[in-house]
C-alpha positions as CSV (number, residue, x, y, z in Angstrom):
1,M,58.8,-72.4,47.2
2,N,58.7,-68.8,48.2
3,S,56.1,-66.3,46.9
4,A,58.6,-64.1,45.3
5,A,61.0,-65.2,42.6
6,Q,63.9,-67.1,43.8
7,A,67.5,-65.0,43.8
8,A,69.4,-66.3,40.7
9,P,73.2,-67.8,41.3
10,P,76.0,-66.2,39.7
11,A,75.9,-67.1,35.8
12,S,79.3,-68.9,35.8
13,D,77.6,-71.4,38.5
14,Y,74.4,-71.7,36.6
15,V,72.9,-75.3,35.6
16,D,69.5,-75.4,33.9
17,R,68.0,-78.0,36.5
18,K,65.1,-78.3,34.1
19,R,67.4,-79.0,30.9
20,H,66.6,-82.6,30.3
21,L,63.1,-82.2,31.9
22,W,61.9,-80.1,28.6
23,L,61.9,-83.6,27.1
24,F,58.4,-83.8,28.6
25,S,57.5,-81.4,25.8
26,L,58.1,-84.2,23.5
27,L,56.8,-87.3,25.6
28,V,53.2,-85.6,26.8
29,P,52.1,-84.9,23.2
30,C,53.0,-88.7,22.7
31,T,50.0,-89.7,24.8
32,A,47.7,-89.2,21.6
33,L,49.3,-92.4,20.2
34,I,48.9,-94.6,23.1
35,G,45.1,-95.1,22.6
36,P,44.9,-96.7,19.1
37,L,48.3,-98.3,19.5
38,M,47.3,-100.5,22.6
39,Y,43.8,-100.7,20.9
40,M,45.4,-102.5,18.3
41,L,48.2,-104.1,19.9
42,V,47.4,-105.2,23.0
43,S,43.2,-105.3,23.1
44,P,40.4,-103.5,21.6
45,K,39.1,-101.7,24.6
46,L,37.7,-98.1,24.4
47,L,39.1,-97.3,27.5
48,W,42.8,-97.3,26.0
49,L,41.1,-94.5,23.5
50,W,40.1,-92.1,26.4
51,M,43.5,-92.3,28.2
52,P,45.5,-89.3,26.5
53,T,42.1,-87.2,27.5
54,L,41.9,-88.6,31.0
55,F,45.8,-87.8,31.4
56,S,45.5,-84.4,30.4
57,Y,42.3,-83.4,32.5
58,T,43.0,-85.4,35.4
59,V,46.5,-86.6,35.8
60,I,48.4,-83.2,34.8
61,P,46.2,-81.0,37.1
62,L,47.1,-83.5,39.9
63,L,50.9,-83.5,39.1
64,D,50.8,-79.8,39.1
65,A,49.4,-79.6,42.7
66,L,51.5,-82.4,44.0
67,I,54.8,-81.4,42.6
68,G,54.2,-77.8,42.9
69,E,55.6,-74.6,41.5
70,D,59.2,-73.3,40.4
71,R,59.6,-69.8,40.8
72,S,63.7,-69.8,40.1
73,N,64.9,-67.7,37.2
74,P,68.3,-68.2,35.3
75,P,70.5,-64.9,36.1
76,E,70.5,-62.5,33.2
77,E,74.5,-63.0,32.6
78,A,73.6,-66.5,31.8
79,V,70.8,-65.9,29.6
80,P,72.7,-65.3,26.0
81,A,74.8,-68.7,26.3
82,L,71.4,-70.5,27.3
83,E,69.8,-69.2,24.5
84,A,72.4,-70.0,22.1
85,D,72.4,-73.4,23.5
86,R,71.3,-75.2,20.3
87,Y,70.2,-78.3,22.6
88,Y,66.8,-76.4,23.4
89,R,66.1,-75.6,19.7
90,Y,66.6,-79.4,18.8
91,V,63.8,-80.3,21.3
92,T,61.3,-78.1,19.5
93,Y,62.6,-79.3,16.2
94,A,61.8,-83.1,17.2
95,L,58.3,-82.1,18.1
96,V,57.3,-81.4,14.6
97,P,57.6,-84.7,13.3
98,I,56.1,-86.4,16.4
99,L,52.7,-83.9,16.2
100,W,52.3,-85.0,12.3
101,L,52.8,-88.7,13.2
102,S,50.2,-88.4,15.8
103,F,47.7,-86.4,14.0
104,L,48.3,-89.0,11.0
105,V,47.7,-92.3,13.1
106,S,44.8,-90.8,14.9
107,V,43.1,-89.7,11.2
108,I,43.9,-93.3,9.9
109,F,43.1,-94.9,12.9
110,L,39.3,-93.2,12.7
111,G,39.2,-94.1,9.0
112,T,40.1,-97.6,9.3
113,H,38.0,-98.8,12.1
114,E,34.5,-99.1,13.2
115,L,33.8,-97.5,16.4
116,P,30.9,-96.6,18.4
117,W,30.2,-92.7,18.4
118,H,32.0,-92.5,21.9
119,G,35.0,-94.3,20.9
120,T,35.1,-91.9,17.7
121,L,34.8,-88.9,20.4
122,A,37.7,-89.9,22.2
123,V,40.2,-90.2,19.3
124,V,38.9,-86.9,18.0
125,L,39.5,-85.6,21.4
126,A,43.3,-87.1,21.7
127,A,43.9,-85.9,18.0
128,G,42.9,-82.3,18.7
129,G,44.6,-82.3,21.6
130,T,47.6,-83.0,19.3
131,L,47.0,-79.8,17.2
132,G,46.9,-78.1,20.4
133,Y,50.5,-78.7,21.3
134,G,51.1,-77.8,17.8
135,L,49.3,-74.4,18.0
136,N,51.8,-74.1,21.4
137,L,54.9,-75.0,19.3
138,G,54.1,-72.8,16.4
139,H,53.8,-70.1,19.0
140,E,57.3,-70.7,20.5
141,M,58.7,-70.8,16.8
142,G,56.7,-68.5,15.4
143,H,58.2,-65.4,17.5
144,K,61.9,-66.5,16.2
145,K,63.7,-64.9,13.4
146,T,65.5,-68.0,11.8
147,T,63.7,-68.9,8.6
148,L,63.8,-72.6,9.9
149,E,61.8,-71.7,12.7
150,R,59.4,-70.1,11.0
151,W,58.8,-72.2,8.5
152,L,58.5,-75.3,10.9
153,A,55.8,-73.0,12.9
154,K,53.8,-72.7,9.6
155,I,54.2,-76.5,8.6
156,T,52.9,-77.4,12.3
157,L,50.2,-74.8,12.5
158,A,49.2,-76.5,8.9
159,L,47.8,-79.5,10.8
160,G,44.8,-78.1,11.9
161,F,44.1,-75.6,9.1
162,Y,45.2,-72.4,11.5
163,G,48.2,-71.3,9.8
164,H,46.7,-67.5,10.4
165,F,47.8,-67.7,13.9
166,F,51.3,-67.1,12.8
167,V,50.3,-63.4,11.8
168,E,47.4,-63.2,14.1
169,H,49.4,-63.5,17.1
170,N,52.6,-61.8,16.5
171,R,51.3,-58.7,14.8
172,G,47.6,-58.7,16.0
173,H,47.5,-60.2,19.8
174,H,50.7,-58.9,20.8
175,R,50.0,-55.5,19.6
176,D,46.4,-55.4,21.2
177,V,46.6,-57.8,24.2
178,A,44.6,-56.6,27.6
179,T,42.5,-54.3,25.7
180,P,38.9,-54.2,24.2
181,A,40.4,-54.0,20.8
182,D,41.6,-57.7,21.4
183,P,39.0,-60.8,20.4
184,A,41.7,-62.9,22.2
185,S,41.8,-61.2,25.6
186,A,39.0,-62.4,27.4
187,R,37.0,-59.8,29.6
188,M,35.8,-60.3,32.9
189,G,32.2,-61.6,33.2
190,E,32.6,-63.6,29.8
191,S,32.2,-67.0,29.7
192,I,34.5,-69.2,27.4
193,Y,31.5,-70.2,25.4
194,R,30.8,-66.4,24.3
195,F,34.5,-65.9,24.2
196,V,34.8,-68.5,21.7
197,F,32.2,-67.1,19.1
198,R,34.6,-63.8,19.6
199,E,37.8,-65.1,19.5
200,M,37.7,-67.5,16.7
201,P,36.3,-65.2,13.8
202,G,37.9,-62.3,15.1
203,A,41.4,-64.1,15.1
204,F,40.9,-64.8,11.3
205,F,39.8,-61.6,10.2
206,R,42.4,-59.4,12.0
207,A,45.2,-61.8,10.8
208,W,43.9,-61.3,7.2
209,D,43.3,-57.4,7.5
210,L,47.1,-57.5,8.9
211,E,48.5,-59.8,6.0
212,A,46.4,-57.3,3.5
213,E,48.0,-54.3,4.8
214,R,51.8,-55.7,4.6
215,L,51.4,-57.1,1.2
216,D,49.8,-53.7,-0.2
217,R,52.7,-52.0,1.5
218,C,55.1,-54.3,-0.3
219,G,53.3,-53.6,-3.6
220,K,52.0,-57.3,-3.8
221,S,48.6,-58.8,-4.3
222,V,46.9,-60.3,-1.3
223,W,46.5,-63.5,-3.2
224,S,50.6,-63.4,-3.8
225,L,52.5,-66.5,-2.6
226,D,54.4,-64.0,-0.3
227,N,51.1,-64.4,1.7
228,E,51.6,-65.9,4.9
229,I,48.3,-67.0,5.5
230,I,48.1,-68.8,2.4
231,Q,51.4,-70.4,2.5
232,P,50.1,-72.9,5.6
233,A,46.9,-73.1,4.1
234,L,48.4,-74.6,1.1
235,I,50.1,-77.1,3.0
236,S,46.4,-78.0,5.2
237,I,44.5,-78.4,2.0
238,A,47.2,-80.8,0.2
239,L,47.3,-83.0,3.7
240,Y,43.3,-83.0,4.1
241,A,42.7,-83.8,0.5
242,T,45.3,-86.7,0.5
243,L,43.8,-87.9,3.7
244,I,40.2,-87.8,2.2
245,A,41.5,-89.3,-1.0
246,I,42.9,-92.2,0.7
247,L,40.1,-92.6,3.6
248,G,37.0,-91.3,1.7
249,L,34.5,-88.8,2.1
250,D,33.4,-90.4,5.6
251,I,36.3,-89.2,7.2
252,I,35.4,-85.2,6.7
253,P,33.3,-84.7,9.9
254,A,36.0,-86.3,11.6
255,L,38.5,-84.0,10.4
256,L,36.6,-80.9,10.9
257,L,35.9,-81.9,14.5
258,I,39.3,-82.5,15.3
259,A,40.6,-79.4,13.6
260,F,37.7,-77.3,15.7
261,W,38.9,-79.0,18.9
262,G,42.7,-78.1,18.3
263,A,41.7,-74.5,17.7
264,F,39.6,-74.5,20.8
265,Q,42.6,-75.6,22.6
266,L,44.3,-72.2,21.5
267,T,40.9,-70.5,22.4
268,Q,41.2,-72.3,26.0
269,A,44.6,-71.1,26.5
270,N,43.6,-67.3,25.6
271,Y,40.8,-67.1,27.5
272,I,42.8,-67.7,30.8
273,E,46.0,-66.2,29.9
274,H,44.6,-62.4,30.1
275,Y,41.1,-62.7,31.9
276,G,40.0,-59.5,32.8
277,L,43.2,-57.6,32.7
278,L,43.6,-54.3,30.9
279,R,46.3,-52.0,29.6
280,Q,45.7,-48.3,30.3
281,Q,44.6,-46.1,27.1
282,L,47.2,-43.3,27.3
283,P,46.4,-39.5,26.6
284,N,47.4,-39.9,23.0
285,G,44.9,-42.7,22.3
286,R,48.1,-45.2,22.4
287,Y,47.9,-48.0,25.2
288,E,50.7,-48.4,27.7
289,R,53.2,-50.9,27.0
290,C,52.5,-54.5,27.6
291,Q,54.0,-55.5,31.4
292,P,54.0,-58.9,33.0
293,W,51.0,-57.8,35.4
294,H,49.0,-57.6,32.0
295,S,49.1,-61.6,31.6
296,W,47.8,-64.4,34.2
297,N,51.1,-66.5,35.2
298,S,51.8,-70.1,36.4
299,N,55.1,-71.5,37.7
300,H,53.4,-74.8,37.7
301,L,56.1,-77.5,37.0
302,F,54.6,-80.4,35.0
303,S,52.4,-78.4,32.6
304,N,55.3,-75.9,32.2
305,W,57.4,-79.1,31.3
306,A,54.6,-80.1,28.6
307,L,54.3,-76.6,27.1
308,F,57.7,-74.9,26.9
309,H,57.0,-72.7,29.6
310,L,53.9,-71.1,27.9
311,Q,52.7,-70.6,31.4
312,R,55.2,-67.9,32.2
313,H,53.1,-65.8,29.9
314,S,54.0,-62.6,31.9
315,D,57.4,-62.7,30.7
316,H,56.5,-63.8,27.2
317,H,54.3,-60.9,26.4
318,A,56.6,-58.2,27.9
319,H,59.8,-59.8,26.1
320,P,58.2,-61.6,23.3
321,T,61.4,-62.9,21.6
322,R,62.7,-64.5,24.7
323,R,63.2,-68.2,24.3
324,Y,61.3,-70.8,26.5
325,Q,64.3,-71.6,28.5
326,S,64.9,-68.2,29.4
327,L,61.0,-67.2,30.6
328,R,61.2,-65.6,33.9
329,D,59.1,-65.2,36.9
330,F,58.4,-62.1,38.8
331,P,57.1,-61.4,42.0
332,D,53.3,-59.7,42.7
333,L,52.2,-61.2,39.0
334,P,48.4,-62.3,38.7
335,R,48.8,-66.0,39.5
336,L,46.6,-69.1,38.3
337,P,46.0,-71.6,41.2
338,N,46.7,-74.2,38.8
339,G,48.4,-75.0,35.7
340,Y,46.8,-74.7,32.2
341,F,45.0,-78.1,32.1
342,G,43.4,-77.8,35.6
343,M,42.4,-74.0,34.7
344,Y,40.7,-75.3,31.2
345,L,38.5,-77.7,33.3
346,V,37.2,-75.1,35.5
347,A,36.6,-72.5,32.8
348,Y,34.3,-75.3,31.3
349,F,31.7,-74.8,34.2
350,P,31.3,-70.7,34.2
351,P,30.0,-70.3,37.5
352,L,32.9,-72.0,39.1
353,W,35.5,-70.0,37.0
354,F,33.9,-66.4,38.0
355,K,33.9,-68.1,41.5
356,L,37.4,-69.0,41.5
357,M,39.0,-66.2,39.5
358,D,36.8,-63.1,39.6
359,R,38.0,-62.4,43.2
360,R,41.5,-63.2,42.3
361,L,41.1,-60.9,39.3
362,L,40.1,-57.9,41.9
363,D,43.2,-58.7,44.0
364,A,45.6,-58.6,41.1
365,V,44.4,-55.0,40.2
366,G,44.0,-53.7,43.6
367,R,39.9,-53.3,42.8
368,D,40.5,-50.7,40.7
369,P,37.9,-51.0,38.1
370,A,39.9,-48.4,35.5
371,R,42.1,-51.7,35.2
372,I,39.5,-54.2,34.3
373,N,38.5,-55.3,30.9
374,F,34.8,-55.6,31.4
375,E,32.3,-57.5,29.5
376,P,30.4,-54.3,28.5
377,A,26.7,-56.1,28.9
378,K,27.9,-57.1,32.7
379,R,30.0,-54.3,33.6
380,D,27.3,-52.3,35.6
381,R,26.3,-55.8,37.5
382,L,29.8,-56.4,38.3
383,M,30.4,-53.3,39.6
384,R,27.6,-53.7,42.2
385,R,28.2,-57.1,43.0
386,Y,31.8,-56.1,44.0
387,A,31.0,-52.8,45.3
388,L,33.7,-51.3,43.0
389,G,33.9,-47.5,43.2
390,D,35.0,-45.3,40.3
391,S,38.4,-44.1,41.6
392,E,41.3,-45.0,39.8
393,H,44.5,-46.2,41.0
394,A,47.5,-46.2,39.1
395,R,50.0,-48.6,39.1
396,P,53.3,-47.1,39.5
397,D,54.9,-46.4,36.2
398,T,57.9,-48.8,36.4
399,E,59.3,-51.1,33.7
400,V,60.9,-54.3,34.0
401,V,64.3,-54.5,32.6
402,A,65.0,-57.3,30.0
């Protein structure tokens, strides 16, 4: 593929070549079912239980490298029809019961089978991965205006007891992204292990404050059932209480670990999506409008098929209401060398992450330290290491036309 986005064909001739490939966004989350079903139906070998995790961390990055990237965009004239096509919406709807089934099968399997610790770990990781796909689906549908999609987002987020994401992401992260105020934007020099202790609690407290402010403006109590954090939390409480009642108290540690690993899938994505990128603060104290270059982008095909184009994150943040099938690539964006699954693996090894990403970050911002979101304690060290001056080279004030 060319380095720049490919020219779009005329709207009247446009055919979405990925139309049926979006079904991978249904099939890949189903991998969590493979381990328990093969263990029960074929042979009780623990290797089956590790297959979903091995697929995510080895096969998907390899497929991304082999299949490559697609930087083509739909013509803007075709976007209204593309977004109105209900097929794409039905694909997202279909994933909701799949995720619930995968989660329930995994938990019930854990509660009814004696496994060694490494077998339990395998199922916990696979089930947590299911919750990660649920967070991605909640991310896609939570931005939409229809009542059905917004409630499906809450129902899906409830699987991992992470319903506050519905509020935090839309009204908090999108407002503060790529600024020091955002707990969900990673800083240059910050490891993923340091980031998680800032992002997870910061996201919840910001969500609660935002929802409390909204309800106060409406003259309602923060404990009202109109609270959009409490709504999915009640679903979570009912679900987890039912599973504990059926499977016993011994299932509680597994549920907690699955919920944590599911939340960590979001933390991983947040970590890589805006690493080190900084929006400029204007004289009035507000930040410049979020632009595509304030997010890391990836056009790797297979992982994008598996994640509803989440990796075209640059266009998503510049234009949050665009549906996944319409998200675009732009020239000269900060680009990841692999899809998200491959980058997750790199992030687990901070020295390798810094070696791979810090120089990419410097190239993306033209070595301008004024456009880098530094880890405060490491700013001076990083400035010396990379011989960064204090000069500011402002990016031209251009807008990407929707």
